[in-house]
C-alpha positions in Angstrom: 16.1 14.4 18.2 19.0 12.5 19.9 20.7 9.8 17.9 23.2 7.2 19.2 25.4 5.2 16.8 26.8 1.8 17.9 29.1 0.8 15.0 32.2 -1.4 15.0 33.8 0.3 12.0 35.4 3.5 13.3 35.5 5.2 9.8 31.9 4.5 9.1 30.9 5.5 12.7 32.6 8.9 12.2 31.1 9.4 8.7 27.6 8.8 10.1 28.2 11.1 13.0 29.5 13.9 10.8 26.5 13.5 8.4 23.9 13.4 11.1 25.3 16.5 12.9 25.1 18.4 9.6 21.4 17.3 9.3 20.7 19.0 12.6 20.5 16.0 15.0 22.2 15.6 18.4 24.6 12.7 17.8 26.9 10.5 19.9 28.9 7.6 18.5 30.2 4.5 20.3 32.1 1.3 19.5 29.9 -1.7 19.3 30.7 -3.3 22.6 30.5 -0.1 24.8 27.7 -1.1 27.3 25.0 -0.7 24.7 22.0 -1.6 26.9 23.1 0.5 29.9 23.9 3.5 27.7 20.5 3.4 25.9 18.5 2.8 29.1 20.2 5.6 31.1 20.5 8.2 28.4 17.4 7.6 26.5 18.1 8.4 22.8 15.3 8.8 20.4 17.0 6.8 17.6 19.7 4.1 17.7 21.8 2.9 14.8 22.9 -0.6 15.8 25.6 -2.5 13.8 24.7 -6.2 13.7 28.3 -7.3 13.0 30.6 -8.9 14.0 28.5 -11.1 16.3 25.1 -11.2 14.7 23.3 -13.4 17.2 24.5 -11.3 20.2 23.4 -8.1 18.4 19.9 -9.5 17.8 19.7 -10.3 21.5 20.9 -6.7 22.3 18.2 -5.4 19.9 15.5 -7.4 21.8 16.7 -5.9 25.1 16.6 -2.4 23.7 13.1 -2.9 22.4 11.9 -4.2 25.8 13.0 -0.9 27.6 10.3 1.2 29.0 11.3 4.2 26.8 12.4 2.4 23.7 14.0 4.2 20.8 13.6 3.7 17.1 16.3 1.1 16.3 17.8 1.1 12.8 20.1 -1.9 12.3 23.1 -1.9 10.0 24.2 -5.1 8.3 26.4 -6.5 5.5 24.5 -6.9 2.2 24.7 -10.7 2.3 23.2 -11.2 5.8 19.6 -10.9 4.8 18.5 -13.7 7.2 19.7 -11.6 10.2 17.9 -8.5 8.8 14.7 -10.5 8.8 15.4 -11.6 12.4 16.0 -8.0 13.4 12.8 -6.7 11.8 10.8 -9.4 13.6 12.5 -8.6 16.9 11.3 -5.0 16.6 13.8 -3.0 14.6 12.2 0.0 13.0 14.2 -0.3 9.8 17.6 -1.4 8.4 20.3 -0.1 6.1 22.8 -2.3 4.3 26.5 -1.8 3.7 27.9 -0.2 1.7 25.8 2.6 3.2 24.6 5.5 1.0 23.7 8.7 2.9 20.5 8.9 0.8 19.4 5.7 2.6 20.0 7.3 6.0 18.0 10.4 5.0 15.1 8.3 3.8 14.9 6.3 7.0 15.1 9.3 9.2 12.5 11.1 7.2 10.1 8.3 7.9 10.9 8.4 11.7 10.3 12.1 11.9 7.1 11.7 9.9 5.8 9.3 12.6 6.8 11.8 15.3 5.1 14.8 13.6 1.8 13.2 12.7 -1.0 11.5 14.7 -0.6 7.7 15.0 -3.1 5.3 13.5 -3.6 4.2 17.1 -5.0 7.6 18.1 -7.3 7.6 15.1 -8.1 4.0 14.5 -9.8 3.1 11.2 -13.5 2.0 11.4 -12.3 -1.0 9.3 -10.5 -2.4 12.4 -12.6 -3.3 15.3 -11.1 -3.9 18.7 -9.2 -2.5 21.6 -7.7 -5.6 23.0 -3.9 -5.6 23.6 -3.3 -7.9 20.6 -5.3 -5.6 18.3 -3.5 -2.6 19.6 -0.2 -4.3 18.7 -1.6 -5.1 15.2 -2.5 -1.4 14.8 1.0 -0.4 15.7 2.4 -2.7 13.0 -0.1 -1.4 10.4 1.1 2.1 11.3 4.7 1.1 10.8 4.0 -0.7 7.6 2.0 2.1 6.1 4.9 4.5 5.8 7.2 2.0 4.2 7.5 0.3 0.8 8.9 -3.0 2.1 6.9 -6.2 1.4 4.4 -7.2 4.1 3.4 -10.8 5.1 0.0 -11.0 6.8 -0.7 -14.3 8.5 -3.7 -15.7 10.3 -6.6 -18.1 10.2 -9.4 -18.0 7.7 -11.7 -15.1 8.5 -9.3 -13.0 10.5 -9.4 -10.1 8.0 -6.1 -10.4 6.1 -7.4 -8.5 3.0 -9.0 -5.8 5.2 -5.6 -5.2 6.8 -3.9 -5.2 3.4 -6.4 -2.6 2.1 -5.9 -0.4 5.2 -2.1 -0.4 4.8 -2.6 0.7 1.2 -5.1 3.3 2.2 -2.8 4.8 4.8 0.3 4.8 2.6 1.6 7.3 0.0 0.2 4.8 -2.6 -3.4 5.4 -1.6 -4.4 7.2 -4.8 -2.9 4.4 -6.9 -4.5 0.9 -7.6 -4.9 -1.8 -5.0 -5.0 -5.0 -7.0 -5.9 -8.4 -5.4 -5.3 -11.9 -6.7 -6.3 -15.1 -5.0 -3.4 -17.5 -5.7 -5.4 -20.6 -4.9 -8.4 -19.7 -7.0 -6.4 -19.1 -10.2 -5.4 -22.4 -12.1 -1.7 -23.1 -11.7 -1.3 -23.0 -15.5 -2.7 -19.5 -15.7 -1.3 -17.8 -12.5 2.0 -16.8 -14.2 0.1 -15.1 -17.0 -2.3 -13.4 -14.5 0.6 -12.0 -12.6 3.2 -11.1 -15.2 1.2 -10.9 -18.4 2.1 -12.4 -21.8 2.2 -11.7 -25.5 -0.9 -12.6 -27.5 -1.8 -12.5 -31.2 -3.6 -9.2 -30.8 -1.0 -7.6 -28.6 0.4 -7.9 -25.1 -1.8 -8.9 -22.2 -1.0 -6.8 -19.1 -0.6 -8.8 -15.9 -1.7 -7.8 -12.4 1.8 -6.6 -11.5 1.8 -3.9 -14.1 -1.9 -3.1 -13.4 -0.7 -2.3 -9.8 2.0 0.1 -11.0 2.5 2.8 -8.4 0.1 1.0 -6.0 -0.2 -2.3 -4.2 -0.5 -5.9 -5.3 -2.1 -8.1 -2.8 -1.3 -11.8 -3.1 -3.9 -13.8 -1.1 -3.0 -17.4 -0.2 0.6 -16.8 -1.5 1.5 -20.3 -0.2 -0.3 -21.7 -3.3 2.0 -20.1 -5.9 3.7 -22.7 -8.1 7.5 -22.9 -7.5 8.5 -21.5 -10.9 6.2 -18.5 -10.2 7.8 -18.0 -6.8 11.2 -17.8 -8.5 9.9 -15.1 -10.9 8.3 -13.1 -8.1 11.6 -13.3 -6.2 13.4 -11.8 -9.1 10.9 -8.9 -9.3 11.3 -8.2 -5.5 15.1 -8.2 -5.9 14.8 -5.7 -8.8 12.5 -3.5 -6.8 14.8 -3.6 -3.8 18.1 -3.1 -5.4 17.3 -0.6 -8.2 14.1 1.0 -7.1 14.9 4.4 -8.7 15.5 2.9 -12.1 13.2 -0.1 -11.9 10.3 -0.3 -14.4 8.2 -1.9 -11.6 7.0 0.3 -8.9 4.7 -1.9 -6.8 4.3 -2.6 -3.1 3.8 -6.4 -2.5 1.5 -7.5 0.4 1.0 -11.2 0.8 -1.2 -13.3 3.0 -1.4 -16.9 4.0 -3.2 -19.2 6.4 -0.4 -21.8 6.2 2.9 -22.1 8.0 5.4 -20.8 5.4 8.4 -21.8 7.6 7.1 -25.4 7.5 6.6 -25.2 3.7 10.2 -23.9 3.2 11.6 -26.8 5.2 9.6 -29.2 3.0 11.0 -27.5 -0.1 7.5 -26.3 -1.2 8.2 -22.6 -0.7 11.4 -20.7 -1.6 13.2 -19.7 1.6 14.6 -16.5 0.1 11.1 -15.4 -1.1 9.8 -16.0 2.4 12.6 -13.8 3.9 11.7 -11.1 1.4 8.0 -11.2 2.0 8.3 -11.3 5.8 10.4 -8.2 6.1 7.3 -6.8 7.9 5.1 -9.6 9.3 1.6 -9.0 10.8 0.0 -11.9 12.5 -3.8 -11.6 13.0 -5.1 -13.3 16.1 -8.3 -15.5 15.9 -11.4 -14.0 17.5 -11.3 -16.6 20.3 -8.0 -15.1 21.5 -9.5 -11.6 21.7 -13.0 -12.1 23.1 -12.9 -8.7 24.8 -13.5 -7.3 21.3 -16.7 -9.2 20.7 -18.9 -6.5 22.3 -17.5 -4.0 19.8 -18.5 -6.3 16.9 -22.0 -6.8 18.4 -22.4 -3.0 18.6 -21.2 -2.4 15.1 -23.4 -5.2 13.5 -26.4 -4.0 15.5 -26.1 -0.5 14.2 -25.7 -1.8 10.7 -28.9 -3.9 11.1 -30.8 -0.9 12.4 -29.8 1.2 9.4 -30.4 -1.6 6.9 -33.9 -2.5 8.1 -35.0 0.8 9.4 -35.2 -0.4 13.1 -35.3 2.0 16.1 -35.4 -0.5 19.0 -33.7 -3.7 19.8 -30.3 -5.0 20.6 -28.5 -7.5 22.8 -28.6 -7.9 26.6 -25.4 -8.3 28.6 -26.3 -11.9 29.1 -26.7 -12.6 25.4 -23.3 -10.9 24.7 -21.7 -13.1 27.4 -23.3 -16.1 25.7 -21.8 -15.0 22.3 -18.4 -14.6 24.0 -18.6 -18.3 25.0 -18.6 -19.4 21.4 -15.3 -20.6 19.8 -15.8 -18.9 16.4 -14.0 -21.6 14.3 -14.5 -19.5 11.1 -13.7 -16.2 12.9 -15.7 -13.5 11.1 -17.0 -14.2 7.6 
């Protein structure tokens, strides 16, 4: 695989080049301002390391242009440790992954291992799960994001209206990940009384011993926080501390859990109103998957009709029946305010 490095720090640039050459890659290194877009478009590398400094906004725009190329590479952004807001922007703009300065070569190896894993295995897109129904462009994009999320351990934020299948997507990410044999634990943050949610999540000491929370029950696996917007503020603070511990000292951390959160609400609006911690939002939305409502992907409705018809045949022992083209067209005209429940 061919790797291009665009890094403003000459010593770091040379270090990365030397390391990647030893790892068996074809590598070229450039200063940050050396015609990045033209170089990538004309010479078509497989992987690009892109330093976001010194001009972070300009670098994010460069990233967007690289991602829009017909043959787009995997882009791994490099950033200073205290610029997490730009890392979130980069991930949302389409970066495959990121590494923070000071850079450890073990980080680089891990990221590249994930890239080569994608290249060497069949994509989820080629073998879509029966849990996900649809071939519309928006659902193909969702499947690509699921594929990307499944090989990482970063937190995931799933957004979408009621009935769009947020928990189904969370379970699929878990099922396709290296945590699949470990627990998938779900908690509805709105259904648990605010006075009990902290105990439910983190556990507590009782007269007859310690009560284990959902976090430890999920050890090695995935914890799904449905309706995460309803978490009390003090619980948000505690969750943020856990996420920081997992991120910064994963190898030595007592907590080995992948967090997937879901919400129907606008968390950006809630952060601006002071109802949701901004840093927690940034952490959770490292990978964000927005699920479109059914009314925006009506071309998928015939697939649902087909699946539900087959299920009805099996359940009731039917051999004949179904929907005419006219009846399917009539169904497609409905607005589906509750999506699929």
